[in-house]
Every structure is written in structure tokens, then in C-alpha cells.
KOLMIFI-492747 format. One record per residue (C-alpha): residue number from 1; residue in three letters; x, y, z. Coordinates in steps of 0.05 Angstrom, whole numbers. Example, Ala and Ser with C-alpha at 12.3 -4.5 7.8 and 13.67 -1.06 7.14 Angstrom:
2
SITE   resi   resn       c1       c2       c3
SITE      1    ALA      246      -90      156
SITE      2    SER      273      -21      143
END
This chain:
212
SITE   resi   resn       c1       c2       c3
SITE      1    MET     -210     -749       85
SITE      2    LYS     -283     -768       77
SITE      3    PRO     -325     -740       20
SITE      4    ASN     -371     -702       67
SITE      5    GLN     -310     -668       99
SITE      6    ASN     -289     -645       29
SITE      7    ARG     -358     -614       19
SITE      8    ILE     -351     -577       85
SITE      9    LEU     -280     -552       74
SITE     10    ALA     -288     -529        3
SITE     11    PRO     -335     -470       19
SITE     12    ALA     -292     -451       78
SITE     13    LEU     -230     -449       35
SITE     14    SER     -266     -408      -18
SITE     15    LEU     -288     -358       35
SITE     16    LEU     -217     -352       61
SITE     17    VAL     -190     -339       -9
SITE     18    LEU     -243     -285      -19
SITE     19    MET     -226     -252       48
SITE     20    ILE     -152     -251       31
SITE     21    SER     -166     -223      -38
SITE     22    PHE     -212     -169       -9
SITE     23    ALA     -159     -148       41
SITE     24    GLN     -106     -143      -13
SITE     25    VAL     -152      -99      -56
SITE     26    SER     -180      -55       -2
SITE     27    GLY     -116      -45       37
SITE     28    GLU     -108      -21      108
SITE     29    SER     -132       45      137
SITE     30    LEU      -77       87      168
SITE     31    PHE     -124      140      197
SITE     32    ASP     -186      125      237
SITE     33    GLY     -216      195      227
SITE     34    LYS     -216      210      302
SITE     35    THR     -146      203      332
SITE     36    PHE      -72      209      313
SITE     37    SER      -61      136      330
SITE     38    GLY       -1      112      289
SITE     39    TRP       23      182      274
SITE     40    GLU       70      231      308
SITE     41    GLY       83      306      301
SITE     42    LYS       61      372      331
SITE     43    THR      -10      350      345
SITE     44    ASN      -20      404      398
SITE     45    SER       -6      462      351
SITE     46    ILE        6      451      277
SITE     47    TRP      -37      389      265
SITE     48    LYS     -109      376      285
SITE     49    ILE     -168      332      266
SITE     50    GLN     -229      365      237
SITE     51    ASP     -290      336      203
SITE     52    GLY     -257      267      199
SITE     53    ALA     -194      294      166
SITE     54    ILE     -122      310      186
SITE     55    VAL     -110      385      179
SITE     56    GLY      -43      420      180
SITE     57    GLY      -29      494      181
SITE     58    SER      -73      556      190
SITE     59    LEU     -115      603      148
SITE     60    VAL     -104      658      199
SITE     61    GLU      -29      658      213
SITE     62    LYS       31      643      167
SITE     63    VAL       63      575      177
SITE     64    VAL      133      592      200
SITE     65    GLN      170      530      175
SITE     66    ASN      158      463      141
SITE     67    GLU      120      417      188
SITE     68    PHE      108      342      181
SITE     69    LEU       61      291      212
SITE     70    CYS       97      224      204
SITE     71    SER       75      151      208
SITE     72    GLU      106      111      264
SITE     73    ARG      112       51      217
SITE     74    GLN      158       44      158
SITE     75    PHE      140       16       89
SITE     76    THR      178       -8       28
SITE     77    ASN      133      -31      -30
SITE     78    PHE       61       -6      -28
SITE     79    VAL        2       29      -60
SITE     80    LEU      -18       90      -19
SITE     81    LYS      -85      123      -32
SITE     82    LEU     -112      185        1
SITE     83    LYS     -154      247      -10
SITE     84    PHE     -125      317       -3
SITE     85    LYS     -149      388       -4
SITE     86    LEU     -102      449       -5
SITE     87    LEU     -128      516       18
SITE     88    GLY      -90      582       22
SITE     89    THR      -98      657       23
SITE     90    ASN      -27      685       23
SITE     91    GLY       46      667       11
SITE     92    PHE       73      600      -12
SITE     93    VAL       14      553      -10
SITE     94    ASN       44      484      -15
SITE     95    SER       41      414       15
SITE     96    GLY       62      344        0
SITE     97    VAL       62      270       19
SITE     98    GLN      128      241       42
SITE     99    ILE      144      169       23
SITE    100    ARG      204      126       40
SITE    101    SER      228      182       86
SITE    102    GLN      260      193      154
SITE    103    ARG      260      250      203
SITE    104    VAL      324      291      204
SITE    105    PRO      353      284      275
SITE    106    ASN      344      346      319
SITE    107    HIS      309      383      263
SITE    108    HIS      239      399      239
SITE    109    GLU      253      371      169
SITE    110    VAL      240      303      138
SITE    111    SER      287      273       87
SITE    112    GLY      262      232       28
SITE    113    TYR      216      229      -31
SITE    114    GLN      157      277      -32
SITE    115    ALA       95      273      -76
SITE    116    ASP       85      348      -83
SITE    117    LEU       23      391      -80
SITE    118    GLY       12      464      -99
SITE    119    GLN       12      512     -157
SITE    120    GLY       71      496     -202
SITE    121    TRP       85      433     -163
SITE    122    TRP       22      390     -172
SITE    123    GLY       41      317     -179
SITE    124    ALA      116      328     -180
SITE    125    LEU      165      282     -145
SITE    126    TYR      213      323     -102
SITE    127    ASP      272      299      -61
SITE    128    GLU      261      335        5
SITE    129    SER      322      353       48
SITE    130    ARG      367      305       11
SITE    131    ARG      382      323      -61
SITE    132    ASP      334      383      -56
SITE    133    LYS      310      379     -128
SITE    134    VAL      252      358     -171
SITE    135    LEU      264      287     -196
SITE    136    ALA      205      285     -244
SITE    137    LYS      143      327     -258
SITE    138    PRO       84      330     -305
SITE    139    ASP       68      382     -357
SITE    140    GLU       36      440     -318
SITE    141    LYS      -18      453     -370
SITE    142    GLU      -39      380     -371
SITE    143    ILE      -41      370     -295
SITE    144    ALA      -80      435     -287
SITE    145    LYS     -137      402     -325
SITE    146    HIS     -143      349     -271
SITE    147    ILE     -136      390     -206
SITE    148    LYS     -199      410     -168
SITE    149    LEU     -176      473     -133
SITE    150    ASN     -199      481      -61
SITE    151    GLU     -236      414      -65
SITE    152    TRP     -220      342      -49
SITE    153    ASN     -174      306      -98
SITE    154    ASP     -148      234     -100
SITE    155    TYR      -74      218      -95
SITE    156    THR      -47      148     -112
SITE    157    ILE       26      133      -98
SITE    158    THR       55       66     -120
SITE    159    CYS      124       44      -98
SITE    160    ARG      154      -21     -125
SITE    161    SER      229      -33     -117
SITE    162    ASN      263       30     -145
SITE    163    ARG      201       53     -185
SITE    164    ILE      153      107     -161
SITE    165    GLN       89      125     -197
SITE    166    LEU       43      183     -179
SITE    167    LYS      -29      195     -200
SITE    168    ILE      -76      253     -182
SITE    169    ASN     -149      240     -198
SITE    170    ASP     -128      179     -240
SITE    171    PHE      -81      222     -283
SITE    172    GLN      -10      196     -281
SITE    173    THR       38      253     -265
SITE    174    VAL      103      215     -253
SITE    175    ASP      134      147     -271
SITE    176    TYR      203      151     -241
SITE    177    VAL      258       98     -234
SITE    178    GLU      312      114     -183
SITE    179    PRO      381      106     -215
SITE    180    ASP      421      115     -151
SITE    181    LEU      427       48     -115
SITE    182    ASN      450       84      -52
SITE    183    ILE      382      118      -41
SITE    184    PRO      340       79       10
SITE    185    GLN      276       50      -17
SITE    186    HIS      240       44       50
SITE    187    GLY      219       91      105
SITE    188    ARG      162      129      138
SITE    189    LEU      103      165      107
SITE    190    GLY       92      238      122
SITE    191    LEU       41      293      111
SITE    192    GLN       70      363      100
SITE    193    ILE       47      434      107
SITE    194    HIS       99      479       76
SITE    195    GLY      126      540      112
SITE    196    GLY      117      611       85
SITE    197    GLY       43      612       71
SITE    198    VAL      -24      624      105
SITE    199    ALA      -48      556       85
SITE    200    GLN      -80      491      106
SITE    201    ALA      -70      420       79
SITE    202    TRP     -126      370       91
SITE    203    PHE     -119      294       86
SITE    204    LYS     -168      237       95
SITE    205    ASP     -185      166       73
SITE    206    ILE     -112      145       79
SITE    207    GLN     -106       73       56
SITE    208    ILE      -45       31       42
SITE    209    GLN      -38      -36        8
SITE    210    THR       30      -68       21
SITE    211    LEU       63     -104      -38
SITE    212    PRO      114     -161      -39
END
């Protein structure tokens, strides 16, 4: 290769490295703010798009049962970042973000890990429709200091191998290592509005960075 060719290729290679690094840091958007492209669920009734956000539930009528909007794609190792806002006036006001999950056949439920949301459940890791129990949770007094009620909050969910870490507004709520080797460590993402409350769950700025 001639010296002048080296001088031409070096900047191009540097630019390529910077572009790859930027993509790894910024991640990929999973919601375009306008359509449900890449997602599936009851988009004609329970779920809607409003002000650039995905909104589930109602502030007028009680949500009858748990409802989920699920990603069409499946993921294994990743860092998921999104903003959420939980509003409610009556009943059980609760929501969550499903990870490494699957829809239960012929049923409205989704089975898998849930990064929980709601009073008494903020930042907890729950096993939805599988073991049906809290796997790990933060101290309620501590997490209460970091929650902005009825406002936008940041959720960061990191999954690497059998380890799951949850953060709300940069406060780590859970660092959980799955001891059961039979529990799948891959699956779909999901947004939940819990049944039993007059409530709405809002989500936006949904970004994912896949990991090796």
C-alpha cells in the first residue's frame, strides 16, 4: 500500500471506529414516538400513543385485568433505558417493565421477570406468572427518596448472563443473580398496566443497547 493511501484510510478508519462506539453507547430506539411499529398488544383499546409516549390504561375506568404491550423481538443481554410516569386515582395503581419474558398462550398474561412500578413495589424485581413472587426489592424508605410521583422518572435495566440490575433515577434498587439454571435468560420486553386500578402508565424514550 502506498503512503498516500495510508493517509487517506487512517481518517476513514478512525471515523468508522467513532461511529461504532457512538452506536454502542447510544443504543437503538425501540419506539419512534408515533407508531406501535415493533410492538404488539391491544392497541385499539388499552394502549395508545399520546404526546410522543406509549400510554396504557385509563383515568376514567378501572383496568379490568393485567394488560401488556410486548416487543416483537427477543433479547438476551442488554441495557434497557426508558422514562416512565405512573398516574392513578383509585384502586391498585401499578405497572412494570417485562424483560426476558414470553406471552402465556391463549391468555392475557405474560410470564417472566418484571421491573416493578408502584407504591410498595418501586424498583422491585418480580417474577410475573411464573414463580409469582418478589425476587429482590429495595428498602422502601430509601427508594421513596428517589421517586418523582406523577412525573417522569428514568428506569435503567441491565441484563448480563444470569444477573439483573435495576436503577430508578440512577439509584440502584436491585442487583440480582438468578440461581435457577432452568429459568430462561432471554425473551421479549413488555410494558404493563396492572388490573384493578383507575390508572395510566406512560412510557417514552425507550432505548436498548445489546451486549455480547
